[in-house]
Residue, then its C-alpha position, 0 to 999 in steps of 0.5 A: x500500500x502507498x503512504x500519504x502525508x497527514x498532520x495531527x494537531x492539538x492546542x492548549x492556550x499555552x501550548x500547541x503541537x502539530x505532528x506530521x506523519x506518513x500513514x497507509x492509504x485508507x488510514x482513518x482520522x482516529x488511527x492517525x491520531x493514535x499513530x501520532x502519539x500526540x497524547x505523549x505531549x499533552x498528559x491527560x489528553x483523553x483520546x477515547x472520544x475526542x471531537x475532531x475535525x479536518x481544517x476546522x470542519x468537524x467530522x462526525x465519526x473519526x473512526x470511519x473518516x478516511x484521510x486524504x493526502x495533506x489533510x490535518x486532523x485537529x483534536x478539539x478540546x471542550x470549551x470552558x465557556x459557551x461562545x454565546x455566553x462569552x460574547x454576551x460577557x464581552x458586550x456587557x463589559x464594553x457597555x459599562 
């Protein structure tokens, strides 16, 4: 089987990491994440059911999404504040 080049990315506010790797054609997003060993850079990162996307577009099932050459799998972390609430908080601050 041929290999393709993909990336796996994860970020915290203070630390980011992108891992480039060559995987077999037909590799899924979840397989690429596991092969990247990105969790070694982020102790506590739970890879059992993370939300993921490709270049900012969410994918429904990382176990089934087959990657294409050049794609970047992004692992999303849970938001601490709902985006709507954050906007409301900022608006309230600026109106004072």
